[in-house]
C-alpha distance (Angstrom), angle and dihedral (degrees) to the residues before:
residue distance angle dihedral
M1 . . .
A2 3.83 . .
E3 3.69 113.6 .
P4 3.81 121.2 -120.3
H5 3.75 120.1 -86.6
P6 3.73 109.6 -112.7
S7 3.76 119.1 -161.8
I8 3.75 115.7 -84.8
L9 3.74 114.3 -86.8
E10 3.81 129.4 -147.2
P11 3.79 132.7 179.0
V12 3.79 109.9 -85.1
C13 3.76 127.0 -156.8
L14 3.75 106.9 -152.5
S15 3.77 109.5 -150.2
G16 3.78 131.6 150.0
N17 3.72 123.5 -121.3
A18 3.77 124.0 -102.0
E19 3.77 91.0 -93.0
E20 3.76 92.9 57.0
N21 3.73 98.2 40.3
G22 3.79 100.0 40.2
P23 3.73 129.1 67.8
T24 3.77 116.9 -72.1
E25 3.72 135.3 -154.5
N26 3.89 90.2 -118.3
N27 3.82 95.5 55.4
T28 3.79 94.6 98.0
T29 3.82 91.5 43.5
E30 3.78 94.5 49.5
N31 3.75 91.4 47.9
E32 3.78 91.7 48.9
A33 3.80 89.3 50.8
F34 3.79 90.8 57.1
K35 3.80 98.3 43.7
P36 3.74 115.6 108.4
S37 3.74 114.7 -126.1
L38 3.82 112.3 -99.8
S39 3.79 126.0 -145.6
D40 3.76 137.1 158.9
N41 3.80 90.8 -110.8
S42 3.80 93.0 46.5
P43 3.80 109.2 76.1
L44 3.78 113.5 -144.1
E45 3.82 96.1 -135.1
T46 3.87 90.6 64.8
Q47 3.82 95.0 57.7
G48 3.80 98.8 78.9
V49 3.76 143.8 -48.2
T50 3.88 97.4 -121.7
C51 3.72 128.2 68.4
A52 3.82 115.6 -86.0
H53 3.78 94.3 -149.6
Y54 3.87 113.2 118.4
V55 3.78 113.4 -136.7
A56 3.80 104.0 -147.9
R57 3.78 94.5 -168.2
K58 3.85 91.7 58.2
K59 3.85 93.8 31.5
R60 3.82 93.0 -131.4
R61 3.72 140.5 83.1
C62 3.78 122.3 -82.3
K63 3.86 109.7 -92.4
L64 3.83 96.4 -150.3
Q65 3.79 118.7 114.4
S66 3.77 114.2 -97.7
L67 3.78 123.2 -120.8
K68 3.71 116.2 -92.4
H69 3.78 95.1 -105.9
S70 3.80 99.3 27.9
T71 3.80 139.8 66.4
Y72 3.88 89.1 -133.2
C73 3.79 135.3 68.5
A74 3.76 123.1 -115.2
E75 3.80 90.7 -95.8
H76 3.75 97.7 54.2
V77 3.84 104.4 28.1
I78 3.85 88.5 88.5
H79 3.84 89.6 62.4
H80 3.78 93.0 55.4
V81 3.77 105.9 47.4
T82 3.79 104.3 129.5
D83 3.85 130.6 159.9
K84 3.82 89.3 -97.7
T85 3.77 96.8 48.4
R86 3.78 92.3 40.5
H87 3.85 89.6 55.7
V88 3.86 90.1 54.4
T89 3.80 97.9 42.8
D90 3.72 92.6 46.7
K91 3.81 89.6 61.6
T92 3.78 98.3 39.5
S93 3.83 108.7 33.6
H94 3.78 148.0 19.7
V95 3.87 93.9 -119.3
N96 3.79 93.4 113.7
Q97 3.75 97.1 44.9
P98 3.87 109.8 122.0
E99 3.84 95.9 -116.3
N100 3.91 90.8 47.7
E101 3.78 95.7 44.1
H102 3.76 112.2 125.7
V103 3.74 111.6 -124.8
P104 3.86 131.7 179.4
C105 3.78 114.7 -91.4
P106 3.82 108.5 -108.1
L107 3.81 90.8 -138.1
D108 3.79 95.9 48.5
P109 3.80 118.3 11.0
A110 3.78 90.7 -165.5
H111 3.84 90.5 84.8
F112 3.81 132.4 44.3
I113 3.78 134.2 -140.6
Q114 3.77 133.7 -173.2
R115 3.81 112.5 -93.2
S116 3.81 91.9 -125.4
K117 3.82 91.1 56.5
L118 3.74 98.4 41.6
A119 3.83 98.3 100.8
K120 3.83 92.0 52.6
H121 3.81 92.1 43.5
L122 3.88 93.6 54.6
K123 3.82 89.3 62.0
V124 3.87 94.7 58.6
C125 3.78 101.6 24.8
N126 3.87 110.1 129.4
A127 3.78 88.6 -136.3
N128 3.86 90.3 65.1
K129 3.78 102.3 97.2
F130 3.74 99.0 158.5
V131 3.74 105.7 60.8
Y132 3.83 94.9 114.4
T133 3.78 100.8 35.7
D134 3.84 91.5 115.9
Q135 3.78 95.4 49.7
L136 3.80 125.0 102.1
Y137 3.88 91.9 -122.6
Y138 3.81 91.8 57.0
K139 3.81 112.7 92.4
E140 3.78 113.6 153.5
N141 3.85 113.0 -118.0
V142 3.83 92.0 -10.9
N143 3.83 90.6 143.3
V144 3.79 97.7 45.1
P145 3.84 112.4 110.0
E146 3.76 118.7 -124.2
K147 3.76 109.9 -74.7
S148 3.77 116.3 -108.4
A149 3.77 119.4 -125.7
D150 3.82 87.3 -135.9
S151 3.81 116.1 90.6
L152 3.85 120.8 -153.7
S153 3.80 132.1 -176.0
R154 3.76 127.5 -156.2
Q155 3.80 119.7 -119.4
P156 3.80 129.4 175.5
L157 3.75 119.1 -98.2
S158 3.85 89.4 -118.4
A159 3.80 88.1 64.2
L160 3.84 92.7 57.1
P161 3.87 120.6 97.4
L162 3.76 111.4 -100.9
Q163 3.81 94.2 -119.5
D164 3.80 92.0 51.3
L165 3.81 89.8 53.9
I166 3.78 92.2 49.2
D167 3.77 92.4 47.7
T168 3.80 92.3 51.5
C169 3.83 92.6 47.3
T170 3.81 88.7 50.7
V171 3.80 94.2 51.9
L172 3.76 90.5 47.1
A173 3.79 92.6 50.2
R174 3.81 89.6 51.6
Y175 3.80 91.8 47.8
G176 3.82 91.5 54.2
A177 3.81 133.8 -156.3
D178 3.85 95.6 -84.7
S179 3.77 120.8 90.8
K180 3.79 117.3 -100.2
V181 3.78 97.3 -165.3
C182 3.76 108.0 47.7
G183 3.83 143.8 6.0
V184 3.87 122.8 -74.3
K185 3.78 113.6 -146.8
R186 3.81 125.8 -166.2
G187 3.78 115.6 -126.6
G188 3.76 118.2 -117.3
E189 3.78 122.5 -96.4
I190 3.79 113.9 -85.2
S191 3.77 106.7 -131.1
E192 3.83 128.6 -160.3
E193 3.84 86.4 -109.6
D194 3.78 89.7 60.2
L195 3.75 93.2 49.5
A196 3.86 90.7 44.5
F197 3.82 90.0 56.6
Y198 3.76 91.3 56.4
R199 3.79 95.8 36.2
P200 3.83 94.5 112.8
L201 3.79 85.3 66.3
S202 3.75 103.4 35.2
R203 3.78 97.4 49.0
T204 3.87 90.3 -153.8
Q205 3.81 101.8 137.0
G206 3.75 106.9 148.8
E207 3.79 96.2 -0.1
Q208 3.73 123.2 128.3
L209 3.82 126.8 -124.8
G210 3.80 91.4 -103.4
S211 3.75 93.9 64.2
T212 3.82 118.5 105.2
A213 3.77 92.4 -128.9
H214 3.85 92.1 52.2
K215 3.83 91.3 47.3
H216 3.77 91.1 54.9
A217 3.78 89.6 47.9
V218 3.80 92.5 53.2
Q219 3.88 90.6 49.9
Q220 3.79 93.2 48.8
V221 3.77 93.0 49.3
A222 3.88 92.2 45.7
L223 3.81 92.3 50.6
V224 3.83 92.3 49.0
K225 3.73 94.3 49.0
A226 3.84 93.9 43.7
F227 3.88 90.8 51.7
Q228 3.79 93.1 45.2
A229 3.81 91.8 52.5
F230 3.87 93.1 44.8
H231 3.87 90.9 47.9
K232 3.74 92.2 49.0
Q233 3.82 91.1 48.2
H234 3.87 93.0 56.2
T235 3.77 101.7 32.5
G236 3.77 103.6 30.0
E237 3.78 89.8 -133.1
D238 3.80 117.8 137.4
S239 3.78 92.1 -159.0
M240 3.85 132.6 44.9
S241 3.83 92.4 -155.8
G242 3.82 114.6 128.8
N243 3.79 93.2 35.4
C244 3.81 128.4 118.6
F245 3.85 111.9 -118.4
V246 3.80 112.0 -159.0
E247 3.81 110.5 -167.8
L248 3.82 110.2 -163.6
G249 3.78 116.9 -159.6
A250 3.83 84.9 15.4
G251 3.75 100.2 170.3
K252 3.74 107.3 176.7
G253 3.83 88.5 -5.2
N254 3.86 95.1 -119.5
L255 3.82 95.2 146.7
S256 3.85 92.8 55.0
Q257 3.78 88.6 44.9
W258 3.82 90.6 57.2
F259 3.83 92.8 46.5
D260 3.79 90.8 50.9
F261 3.85 90.6 49.7
S262 3.79 87.7 56.3
E263 3.88 100.4 35.0
K264 3.78 115.3 32.6
G265 3.78 123.4 -166.2
S266 3.77 100.8 48.8
F267 3.84 132.9 119.9
Y268 3.81 120.7 -119.1
V269 3.75 131.1 -152.9
L270 3.85 115.7 -169.2
V271 3.79 114.6 -164.5
D272 3.77 124.1 -174.1
R273 3.81 132.8 141.4
Q274 3.82 91.1 -142.9
M275 3.79 127.7 69.6
C276 3.75 99.1 -122.1
R277 3.78 130.1 177.7
R278 3.76 103.3 -71.2
K279 3.80 99.4 -138.5
A280 3.79 94.0 146.1
D281 3.80 92.0 47.7
V282 3.76 90.3 63.3
Y283 3.78 89.4 49.7
F284 3.85 93.2 48.5
K285 3.81 92.3 48.5
K286 3.85 91.4 48.8
E287 3.80 90.8 48.5
E288 3.82 91.1 41.9
T289 3.75 90.2 -127.1
N290 3.85 118.2 166.1
Y291 3.74 109.0 -112.5
V292 3.81 141.8 142.5
R293 3.75 128.0 -157.4
L294 3.86 119.7 -149.4
K295 3.77 119.3 -164.5
M296 3.85 99.3 -154.9
D297 3.72 143.2 104.4
I298 3.84 118.2 -81.7
K299 3.78 89.9 -129.0
D300 3.83 90.2 66.2
V301 3.78 101.2 44.7
D302 3.77 119.2 108.6
I303 3.81 99.5 -169.6
W304 3.84 95.4 -164.5
G305 3.84 87.7 58.3
I306 3.80 90.7 68.3
S307 3.82 103.1 97.6
Q308 3.80 98.0 -142.6
V309 3.87 93.8 56.2
S310 3.82 92.9 71.8
G311 3.81 91.6 63.6
C312 3.89 93.8 58.0
R313 3.74 128.5 92.8
N314 3.78 98.0 -134.9
V315 3.83 135.3 4.9
C316 3.85 115.2 -129.3
V317 3.80 113.0 -166.3
T318 3.84 109.9 -160.3
C319 3.83 132.0 -177.5
K320 3.76 129.3 170.3
H321 3.79 115.4 -157.1
L322 3.79 96.2 -19.4
C323 3.74 103.7 -178.3
G324 3.82 127.2 -120.6
G325 3.80 116.9 -58.1
A326 3.81 92.6 12.4
T327 3.75 88.3 74.7
D328 3.76 91.2 59.2
L329 3.74 90.9 50.3
A330 3.77 90.0 51.5
L331 3.90 90.8 51.0
V332 3.79 89.9 53.5
A333 3.80 91.0 48.5
A334 3.72 91.4 51.2
S335 3.86 94.3 47.5
R336 3.80 90.5 56.5
I337 3.76 94.3 57.8
V338 3.83 98.6 61.5
H339 3.86 91.0 79.8
H340 3.79 85.6 71.4
K341 3.80 110.7 22.7
P342 3.81 141.6 15.9
T343 3.76 104.4 -93.1
S344 3.80 132.4 -152.4
V345 3.82 123.1 -172.6
L346 3.81 131.2 -157.9
I347 3.77 117.1 179.2
A348 3.80 123.7 170.1
L349 3.80 98.1 -151.7
C350 3.82 121.3 -139.0
C351 3.81 147.0 143.8
H352 3.77 97.5 40.6
H353 3.82 89.4 168.9
L354 3.85 87.4 72.8
C355 3.83 94.8 57.5
S356 3.84 117.0 126.1
W357 3.82 124.8 -148.6
D358 3.77 89.9 -140.6
T359 3.82 93.8 60.6
F360 3.86 98.1 28.1
T361 3.81 109.5 121.7
G362 3.82 98.3 -163.7
K363 3.85 97.9 65.9
S364 3.82 96.1 126.7
Y365 3.85 97.4 54.0
F366 3.84 92.0 40.2
L367 3.88 91.8 54.4
E368 3.85 89.3 48.8
N369 3.86 88.6 62.6
F370 3.72 108.4 23.2
Q371 3.77 138.3 31.3
L372 3.80 117.1 -103.1
T373 3.79 92.3 -115.1
K374 3.82 90.3 61.4
F375 3.78 95.6 63.7
Y376 3.77 98.6 91.2
T377 3.77 90.4 38.0
L378 3.80 89.1 60.1
C379 3.82 91.4 44.7
S380 3.82 89.8 55.4
M381 3.79 92.3 45.2
A382 3.85 90.5 50.9
A383 3.79 87.3 69.7
W384 3.78 89.8 66.0
A385 3.81 88.5 75.1
T386 3.80 91.8 64.2
C387 3.83 105.5 31.4
F388 3.75 98.4 83.1
K389 3.81 133.0 70.7
M390 3.78 102.5 -105.5
E391 3.80 92.4 -135.2
T392 3.85 88.1 66.8
I393 3.80 92.7 55.2
E394 3.77 121.3 82.7
T395 3.77 95.5 -137.7
A396 3.81 94.2 149.7
N397 3.82 95.1 51.7
Q398 3.84 98.8 81.9
E399 3.74 91.9 168.2
Y400 3.79 92.5 57.7
L401 3.83 90.8 46.5
D402 3.77 93.2 49.3
K403 3.87 90.1 51.2
Q404 3.86 90.4 50.6
I405 3.87 91.4 50.8
E406 3.80 90.5 46.5
L407 3.86 91.8 50.7
F408 3.77 92.3 48.9
L409 3.83 95.3 48.3
D410 3.83 92.1 46.4
N411 3.77 95.6 50.2
P412 3.84 118.6 -0.6
C413 3.78 89.4 175.1
Q414 3.77 91.5 73.5
F415 3.89 86.1 68.9
V416 3.79 92.0 58.5
E417 3.81 119.8 98.6
N418 3.81 123.8 172.0
D419 3.76 90.4 -12.0
H420 3.78 93.3 -55.2
L421 3.77 129.2 109.9
V422 3.84 108.4 -118.7
L423 3.78 118.5 -170.8
N424 3.75 131.4 176.3
K425 3.80 117.5 -113.6
T426 3.79 96.3 -105.1
L427 3.77 94.0 52.3
Q428 3.70 93.1 44.0
W429 3.82 92.0 49.8
Y430 3.85 89.9 50.4
L431 3.81 92.7 51.7
G432 3.82 88.4 50.8
R433 3.81 88.2 54.7
C434 3.73 90.1 50.4
A435 3.78 91.9 52.3
K436 3.77 89.3 50.4
T437 3.88 89.6 49.9
V438 3.81 91.8 54.4
L439 3.77 93.1 51.4
N440 3.81 92.8 44.0
D441 3.88 92.1 48.3
S442 3.80 88.8 51.5
R443 3.80 91.1 56.0
A444 3.79 92.1 43.5
V445 3.79 90.7 55.3
Y446 3.82 89.9 50.9
M447 3.78 91.2 54.3
R448 3.82 91.1 44.6
D449 3.79 91.0 52.7
M450 3.80 86.9 52.3
G451 3.77 87.5 59.9
F452 3.83 100.0 -100.1
H453 3.82 126.7 141.3
V454 3.87 102.3 -123.4
E455 3.73 134.8 -164.7
F456 3.86 138.0 154.4
V457 3.79 123.7 -132.4
T458 3.79 125.8 -163.3
Y459 3.81 94.2 -144.0
V460 3.87 100.2 -178.5
E461 3.74 138.3 12.0
V462 3.80 119.7 -90.1
E463 3.81 88.2 -112.0
I464 3.79 88.7 65.3
S465 3.85 93.6 44.1
P466 3.74 130.7 -13.9
E467 3.82 87.4 -147.9
N468 3.81 91.6 66.6
T469 3.81 104.7 140.9
A470 3.76 123.7 102.1
L471 3.83 128.3 -169.0
L472 3.80 115.3 -139.0
C473 3.79 122.7 -167.5
F474 3.80 136.9 174.3
K475 3.75 134.3 -179.1
D476 3.82 128.6 169.3
R477 3.86 117.0 -131.9
T478 3.83 115.9 -68.2
Y479 3.73 109.6 -124.3
């Protein structure tokens, strides 16, 4: 039985209007209403464990824990120092001592830090974007592709004319969800023995496959095994030890951690512009692994400028779920290394709806198959592949899917109701996969034009992760 036709979905960015997000005239009144009354015989620490500050933008109180002798957390206490509260805190705490006074961060006044900790904070503050500007590996915008003369603007799918939407879906359905430019391999089965080997990292003892932790463990093992097989195929080396692994958009650095657990004796470079929880750093220090973490934007990293890279045999650029345009920056960064070292690339692709035309590397192939104005339309449609719970999609019923595609191509108008395009979940999911394939193929052609051997691998099933495609590239040194 055909499933009901839900209304067409599109990625939605929830954001309040300026009136909700900006300051309001009632902020002071609202905060005053939520302030507990203070008196000398009413100790502050007994008046609640959460911050009493009212966040007007979120229309609720702050959920952070209040300071021991204050009704406010460390972030908001600076906003509520009055003569009355200062009298109480002076007698009961050290909050107002000069060395513990909260002052605005010089790099970003939106947050506050204790004066005594300011010097240490400036070294790790996320607003500090210029720590490495004097280093050889810092070159501003070195990985940004040449800017196109064409300018595009995003608009929601609901703003597109109905016929344009139908035409785009028709072209996508004819293009298909299988790559047209290179082979697509299926990753090998992940056995219990594979997971048992990495169990000290995955912490999945006794957990079932449906758990979030176990799904991440399966993805990590699948990516490691796929990259090892690909590297051996093109280099003939059984081991990846002695290589330099550069993880772009590293976050906690978990992917590098899993590679090191399997392949000892390599050097690791972790690049991320945010100061994330450094779980892998603790592991690397404990294992005495050679590594360096760079807090900088991918667009500014010249990998060959990192002194330790020159001493490695090969350079392996890895990224797991590097969103949107950051993937294109990583591809450019990888393509610049082959003048010095053999280079392998592993990128688990994701978040195509965040792609940007200015940074997109696959412009030439895209324009051969689609009009320029369709780029952001395809980016939005790509989100259809991940916006459903996979158990509601009939991915295993190929006959049903083929029938839906045939019905749509024969007469798209039967999917129009009240001047809106209405698709069932399975067909909409399929068209989202087609949009991702177009964008992936465009990037693959770019890497192939740069001289790389390119292939895709479906490293896990969609039930594990709907973003289950990885791009693998290899090129020997360019002499």
